[in-house]
C-alpha positions as CSV (number, residue, x, y, z in Angstrom):
1,M,-21.7,-196.3,48.5
2,K,-18.0,-196.4,47.9
3,E,-16.0,-193.3,47.3
4,T,-15.0,-192.4,43.7
5,P,-11.5,-193.7,43.2
6,L,-8.8,-191.4,41.9
7,S,-7.6,-191.9,38.4
8,N,-4.0,-192.7,37.7
9,C,-3.4,-189.2,36.2
10,E,-4.7,-187.5,39.4
11,R,-2.6,-189.8,41.6
12,R,0.6,-189.1,39.6
13,F,-0.2,-185.4,39.6
14,L,-0.6,-185.3,43.4
15,L,2.6,-187.3,44.1
16,R,4.6,-185.2,41.6
17,A,3.4,-182.0,43.3
18,I,4.3,-183.4,46.8
19,E,7.8,-184.3,45.5
20,E,8.2,-180.7,44.3
21,K,7.0,-179.4,47.8
22,K,3.8,-177.9,46.3
23,R,0.2,-178.4,47.5
24,L,-3.0,-177.9,45.7
25,D,-4.3,-175.2,48.1
26,G,-1.1,-173.2,48.1
27,R,0.1,-174.2,51.5
28,Q,3.6,-175.1,52.5
29,T,4.7,-178.5,53.9
30,Y,4.1,-177.6,57.6
31,D,1.2,-175.2,57.2
32,Y,-2.2,-175.8,58.8
33,R,-5.5,-174.7,57.1
34,N,-7.4,-171.8,58.6
35,I,-9.2,-172.7,61.8
36,K,-12.5,-171.0,62.6
37,I,-14.4,-171.5,65.9
38,S,-18.1,-170.5,66.3
39,F,-20.2,-171.0,69.4
40,G,-23.9,-171.7,69.7
41,T,-26.5,-169.9,71.9
42,D,-26.3,-172.6,74.6
43,Y,-23.2,-173.5,76.5
44,G,-21.3,-176.5,75.2
45,C,-22.2,-176.1,71.5
46,C,-19.6,-175.1,68.9
47,I,-18.7,-175.6,65.2
48,V,-15.0,-175.9,64.2
49,E,-14.0,-175.4,60.6
50,L,-10.6,-176.7,59.6
51,G,-10.4,-175.5,56.0
52,K,-13.5,-177.1,54.5
53,T,-13.7,-179.8,57.1
54,R,-16.5,-178.9,59.5
55,V,-17.4,-180.6,62.8
56,L,-20.2,-179.8,65.2
57,G,-19.6,-180.4,68.9
58,Q,-22.4,-180.6,71.6
59,V,-21.9,-181.4,75.3
60,S,-24.7,-182.6,77.5
61,C,-24.8,-184.0,81.1
62,E,-27.1,-186.0,83.4
63,L,-27.0,-187.4,86.9
64,V,-26.3,-191.2,86.9
65,S,-25.0,-193.9,89.2
66,P,-21.2,-194.3,89.1
67,K,-19.3,-197.3,88.0
68,L,-18.7,-199.9,90.7
69,N,-14.9,-199.7,90.6
70,R,-14.9,-195.9,90.4
71,A,-17.5,-194.8,93.0
72,T,-16.1,-191.2,93.3
73,E,-15.5,-190.4,89.7
74,G,-17.8,-189.0,87.0
75,I,-18.2,-190.6,83.5
76,L,-17.0,-189.2,80.2
77,F,-18.5,-190.5,77.0
78,F,-17.5,-189.5,73.4
79,N,-19.4,-190.3,70.3
80,L,-18.4,-189.3,66.7
81,E,-20.8,-189.7,63.9
82,L,-20.0,-189.7,60.2
83,S,-23.2,-188.9,58.2
84,Q,-23.9,-189.0,54.5
85,M,-24.3,-185.2,54.6
86,A,-20.5,-185.0,55.1
87,A,-19.6,-187.4,52.2
88,P,-21.6,-189.8,50.1
89,A,-19.1,-192.6,51.0
90,F,-20.3,-192.7,54.6
91,E,-23.1,-195.2,55.2
92,P,-25.7,-194.4,57.9
93,G,-26.2,-196.8,60.8
94,R,-23.1,-198.7,60.2
95,Q,-19.9,-198.8,62.3
96,S,-17.1,-198.6,59.7
97,D,-13.5,-199.3,60.5
98,L,-12.7,-195.6,60.2
99,L,-15.4,-194.6,62.7
100,V,-14.2,-197.1,65.3
101,K,-10.6,-196.0,64.9
102,L,-11.5,-192.3,65.3
103,N,-13.7,-192.9,68.4
104,R,-10.9,-194.9,70.1
105,L,-8.4,-192.3,69.3
106,L,-10.6,-189.6,70.7
107,E,-11.1,-191.5,73.9
108,R,-7.4,-192.1,74.4
109,C,-6.7,-188.4,73.6
110,L,-9.3,-186.9,75.9
111,R,-10.4,-189.4,78.5
112,N,-7.2,-191.4,79.1
113,S,-5.1,-188.3,79.3
114,K,-7.0,-187.1,82.4
115,C,-7.6,-183.7,80.9
116,I,-10.8,-183.4,82.9
117,D,-11.0,-183.8,86.7
118,T,-13.5,-186.6,86.9
119,E,-13.6,-186.5,90.7
120,S,-15.0,-183.0,90.6
121,L,-18.1,-184.6,88.8
122,C,-19.0,-186.6,91.9
123,V,-22.1,-185.4,93.7
124,V,-22.7,-188.3,96.2
125,A,-20.0,-191.0,96.4
126,G,-21.3,-194.3,95.2
127,E,-24.8,-192.9,94.3
128,K,-24.8,-189.8,92.1
129,V,-22.2,-188.5,89.6
130,W,-22.3,-186.4,86.5
131,Q,-22.1,-188.2,83.2
132,I,-20.7,-185.8,80.5
133,R,-21.5,-186.8,77.0
134,V,-19.7,-185.3,74.0
135,D,-21.4,-185.7,70.6
136,L,-19.5,-184.8,67.5
137,H,-21.1,-184.7,64.1
138,L,-19.1,-184.4,60.9
139,L,-20.9,-181.8,58.7
140,N,-18.4,-181.7,55.8
141,H,-15.5,-184.0,55.0
142,D,-12.3,-182.6,53.4
143,G,-9.7,-184.5,55.2
144,N,-8.1,-184.7,58.6
145,I,-11.2,-185.5,60.6
146,I,-9.4,-186.4,63.8
147,D,-7.7,-183.0,64.2
148,A,-11.0,-181.1,63.7
149,A,-12.9,-183.5,66.0
150,S,-10.3,-183.2,68.8
151,I,-10.4,-179.4,68.6
152,A,-14.2,-179.4,68.6
153,A,-14.4,-181.8,71.6
154,I,-12.0,-179.8,73.8
155,V,-13.6,-176.4,72.8
156,A,-17.1,-177.7,73.6
157,L,-15.9,-179.1,77.0
158,C,-14.2,-175.8,77.9
159,H,-17.4,-173.8,76.8
160,F,-19.8,-176.2,78.7
161,R,-21.5,-175.3,82.0
162,R,-23.2,-177.9,84.1
163,P,-26.1,-177.1,86.5
164,D,-25.2,-176.3,90.1
165,V,-26.3,-178.8,92.7
166,S,-26.6,-178.9,96.5
167,V,-26.7,-181.9,98.9
168,Q,-28.6,-181.9,102.2
169,G,-28.5,-185.3,103.8
170,D,-29.8,-187.8,101.2
171,E,-31.6,-185.1,99.2
172,V,-29.9,-183.7,96.0
173,T,-31.2,-180.4,94.7
174,L,-30.6,-179.5,91.1
175,Y,-30.8,-175.7,90.3
176,T,-31.8,-174.1,87.0
177,P,-29.6,-171.5,85.3
178,E,-32.0,-168.8,86.5
179,E,-31.7,-169.8,90.1
180,R,-27.9,-170.3,90.2
181,D,-25.2,-169.7,87.7
182,P,-24.0,-172.9,85.9
183,V,-20.6,-174.3,86.9
184,P,-17.8,-174.9,84.3
185,L,-15.9,-178.1,84.2
186,S,-12.5,-178.5,85.8
187,I,-10.1,-178.9,82.9
188,H,-6.4,-179.5,83.6
189,H,-5.0,-179.2,80.1
190,M,-6.1,-179.2,76.5
191,P,-4.8,-182.1,74.4
192,I,-5.0,-181.6,70.6
193,C,-4.3,-184.0,67.8
194,V,-1.9,-183.2,65.0
195,S,-1.8,-185.4,61.9
196,F,1.2,-186.1,59.7
197,A,0.9,-187.8,56.3
198,F,3.8,-189.7,54.8
199,F,4.4,-190.4,51.1
200,Q,6.9,-192.5,49.2
201,Q,7.5,-194.8,52.2
202,G,8.2,-191.9,54.6
203,T,10.4,-189.9,52.2
204,Y,8.0,-186.9,52.2
205,L,6.0,-185.4,55.0
206,L,2.9,-183.2,55.1
207,V,1.0,-181.6,58.0
208,D,-2.8,-181.5,58.0
209,P,-3.5,-183.5,54.8
210,N,-6.7,-182.8,52.9
211,E,-9.0,-185.4,51.5
212,R,-7.2,-185.9,48.2
213,E,-3.8,-186.1,49.9
214,E,-5.1,-188.7,52.3
215,R,-6.1,-190.9,49.3
216,V,-2.5,-191.1,48.0
217,M,-0.6,-191.2,51.3
218,D,1.2,-194.3,52.5
219,G,0.8,-193.8,56.2
220,L,-0.5,-191.5,58.9
221,L,1.0,-190.5,62.3
222,V,-1.2,-188.8,64.9
223,I,0.3,-187.1,67.9
224,A,-1.9,-185.8,70.7
225,M,-0.1,-183.2,72.8
226,N,-0.9,-180.2,75.1
227,K,0.8,-176.8,75.2
228,H,3.3,-178.1,77.9
229,R,4.7,-180.5,75.2
230,E,3.3,-183.5,77.1
231,I,2.4,-186.3,74.7
232,C,-1.0,-187.7,75.5
233,T,-1.2,-190.4,72.9
234,I,0.5,-191.3,69.6
235,Q,-0.7,-193.6,66.9
236,S,0.8,-194.7,63.5
237,S,-1.3,-196.3,60.8
238,G,-0.7,-197.5,57.3
239,G,2.0,-200.1,57.8
240,I,5.0,-197.9,57.1
241,M,8.3,-198.1,59.1
242,L,9.3,-194.8,60.7
243,L,12.7,-193.9,62.1
244,K,13.2,-192.5,65.6
245,D,14.4,-189.2,64.1
246,Q,11.2,-188.9,62.0
247,V,9.0,-189.3,65.1
248,L,11.1,-186.8,67.1
249,R,10.9,-184.3,64.2
250,C,7.1,-184.7,64.1
251,S,6.8,-184.2,67.9
252,K,8.7,-180.9,67.7
253,I,6.4,-179.7,64.9
254,A,3.3,-180.8,66.8
255,G,4.5,-178.8,69.9
256,V,4.5,-175.6,67.8
257,K,1.2,-176.3,66.2
258,V,-0.5,-177.2,69.5
259,L,0.7,-174.0,71.1
260,E,-0.8,-171.9,68.3
261,I,-4.1,-173.8,68.3
262,T,-4.4,-173.5,72.1
263,E,-3.9,-169.7,71.9
264,L,-6.6,-169.5,69.3
265,I,-9.0,-171.6,71.4
266,Q,-8.4,-169.4,74.5
267,K,-8.9,-166.3,72.5
268,A,-12.2,-167.5,71.1
269,L,-13.4,-168.5,74.5
270,E,-12.5,-165.2,76.0
271,N,-14.2,-163.3,73.2
272,D,-17.4,-165.3,73.6
273,R,-17.3,-164.8,77.4
274,K,-16.9,-161.0,77.0
275,V,-19.7,-160.7,74.4
276,R,-22.1,-162.7,76.6
277,K,-21.2,-160.5,79.6
278,E,-21.8,-157.3,77.6
279,G,-25.1,-158.6,76.2
280,G,-24.1,-158.3,72.5
281,K,-24.5,-160.7,69.7
282,Y,-23.3,-164.2,70.5
283,G,-23.7,-167.7,69.3
284,F,-24.1,-168.5,65.6
285,A,-25.8,-165.1,65.1
286,E,-22.3,-163.6,65.4
287,S,-21.1,-165.5,62.3
288,I,-24.1,-164.4,60.1
289,A,-23.0,-161.8,57.6
290,S,-24.8,-158.5,58.0
291,Q,-24.8,-157.7,54.3
292,R,-27.0,-160.2,52.6
293,I,-29.1,-160.1,49.5
294,T,-32.2,-160.7,51.6
295,A,-31.5,-157.8,53.9
296,F,-30.1,-155.2,51.5
297,K,-30.8,-151.7,52.7
298,M,-29.9,-148.4,51.0
299,E,-29.4,-145.3,53.0
300,K,-31.6,-142.2,52.2
301,A,-29.7,-139.6,50.3
302,P,-30.8,-135.9,50.6
303,I,-31.9,-134.3,47.3
304,D,-31.8,-130.5,46.6
305,T,-34.9,-129.5,44.7
306,S,-34.5,-125.7,44.9
307,D,-33.3,-125.1,41.4
308,V,-35.3,-127.8,39.6
309,E,-37.1,-125.4,37.3
310,E,-33.9,-123.7,36.1
311,K,-32.2,-127.0,35.4
312,A,-35.2,-128.2,33.5
313,E,-35.2,-125.1,31.3
314,E,-31.5,-125.5,30.6
315,I,-32.1,-129.1,29.5
316,I,-35.0,-128.1,27.2
317,A,-33.0,-125.3,25.7
318,E,-30.0,-127.5,25.0
319,A,-32.0,-130.4,23.6
320,E,-32.5,-130.8,19.9
321,P,-36.0,-130.4,18.5
322,P,-37.7,-133.6,17.4
323,L,-37.9,-134.5,13.7
324,E,-41.1,-133.9,11.8
325,V,-42.9,-137.2,11.2
326,V,-45.9,-137.3,8.9
327,S,-48.1,-140.3,8.9
328,N,-49.5,-141.4,5.6
329,P,-52.8,-143.3,5.5
330,V,-52.5,-146.9,4.5
331,L,-55.4,-148.3,2.4
332,W,-55.9,-151.9,3.0
333,T,-59.4,-152.6,1.6
334,P,-61.9,-150.3,-0.2
335,G,-63.7,-148.1,2.3
336,T,-61.2,-148.5,5.1
337,A,-58.0,-146.7,6.0
338,Q,-55.3,-147.0,8.7
339,I,-52.6,-144.7,9.9
340,G,-49.3,-146.3,10.8
341,E,-48.4,-149.9,10.3
342,G,-50.4,-152.9,11.5
343,V,-52.3,-155.9,10.6
344,E,-55.2,-155.9,8.2
345,N,-58.7,-155.2,9.7
346,S,-60.8,-158.4,9.4
347,W,-64.0,-157.2,11.1
348,G,-66.0,-157.2,7.8
349,D,-65.2,-160.9,7.1
350,L,-67.2,-163.7,8.6
351,E,-65.4,-166.2,10.6
352,D,-65.5,-169.9,9.8
353,S,-67.7,-170.7,12.8
354,E,-70.3,-168.1,11.8
355,K,-70.4,-169.5,8.2
356,E,-71.0,-172.9,9.6
357,E,-73.8,-171.6,11.8
358,E,-75.5,-170.0,8.7
359,D,-75.3,-173.3,6.8
360,E,-76.8,-175.2,9.7
361,D,-79.7,-172.8,10.3
362,G,-82.2,-174.8,8.2
363,T,-81.4,-178.0,10.1
364,D,-81.7,-176.4,13.4
365,E,-85.1,-175.0,12.5
366,A,-86.4,-178.4,11.5
367,I,-85.2,-179.9,14.7
368,I,-87.0,-177.2,16.7
369,L,-90.3,-177.7,14.8
370,D,-90.2,-181.5,15.3
371,S,-89.9,-181.0,19.0
372,I,-92.9,-178.7,19.0
373,K,-94.9,-181.4,17.1
374,M,-94.1,-184.0,19.8
375,D,-95.2,-181.7,22.6
376,I,-98.5,-180.1,21.4
377,G,-99.4,-182.4,18.5
378,V,-98.8,-179.9,15.7
379,E,-98.2,-181.4,12.2
380,V,-95.8,-179.5,10.1
381,S,-95.4,-180.0,6.4
382,N,-93.7,-178.1,3.6
383,I,-91.4,-176.2,5.9
384,G,-89.6,-174.6,2.9
385,S,-92.9,-173.0,1.5
386,Q,-94.4,-169.8,3.1
387,D,-98.0,-170.6,1.9
388,A,-98.0,-174.2,3.2
389,P,-101.1,-174.8,5.5
390,I,-100.7,-175.7,9.1
391,V,-103.1,-178.4,10.3
392,L,-103.9,-178.8,14.0
393,S,-105.1,-182.1,15.3
394,D,-106.5,-183.0,18.6
């Protein structure tokens, strides 16, 4: 299913607003949408909300054989899925061009930047290494998927804990979380993608475009950077020509945004670590609102009942006496009477069904006597006369 195209009026309205440096959600040109990070009960599970764009990240691991040319390095695998739940335009089970481009950009941003120490994932050189798999699911699409996905991926990797192992000779022992505490991954830095949308052939620039702004943009520039202002990857799409000054300007803006997002991620991880250590509410239970319509409670209020009689007497004394109402009998039919208003009493009248039964009494009696004649051989004649003789025959 293809997405619904924008009308010419909507397109002109969006471009006119961008020319006047106005955005539909009230943001300024370089403003990001609100970022919210929620963690699951298990390690390595998180949900990142960038405005209304929502991405679920889940990290898993398993022991596998290493690659032949990298016998002492672990394996990192990234997979982003675009489901129809996020937007009707996404088709399930089909690798669209957008999905291929996003997966490649994530791999360049996180795996090729060497943000994770893959040598620390080696258990036995040439035999056993850890394979770390990062699954990202787009839950709701409102623009700027790559930024939300990169944040969800790095947050899930920082939050993940792999099981502890020990090696004795050729034997590898895998310990459960109850036996030994899980081990966090060795992460050198946190690369984060920042997207810039260009309009009118690069004349106007916006940071963090939403879904409608992406439809009318001419080109997109994605810069992946860490808080040390090191560019991990850069990609331009849309076929527009950018000047060197424009790219340098975007890199400076990206450095500021990446520093703010990194501080937010570190703060969220620290809060989750502290809550888990104290034994409080953690995971998605923390994000559930306590005041809900299904769990509404009202506190008991004390009531003073010492002077109830006095108050009742005061209320009765101050109240006005009721008006005198005399009910007149209503005569509907001779011999009957009713007080008040109501429908007419029809008990004395026969219903139609009863009248039909009276008319059919003679026929029923004849049918009954005929059946008696067939059973015991009684001949019945002159049923209407009371003096008619009854003749019995053997």
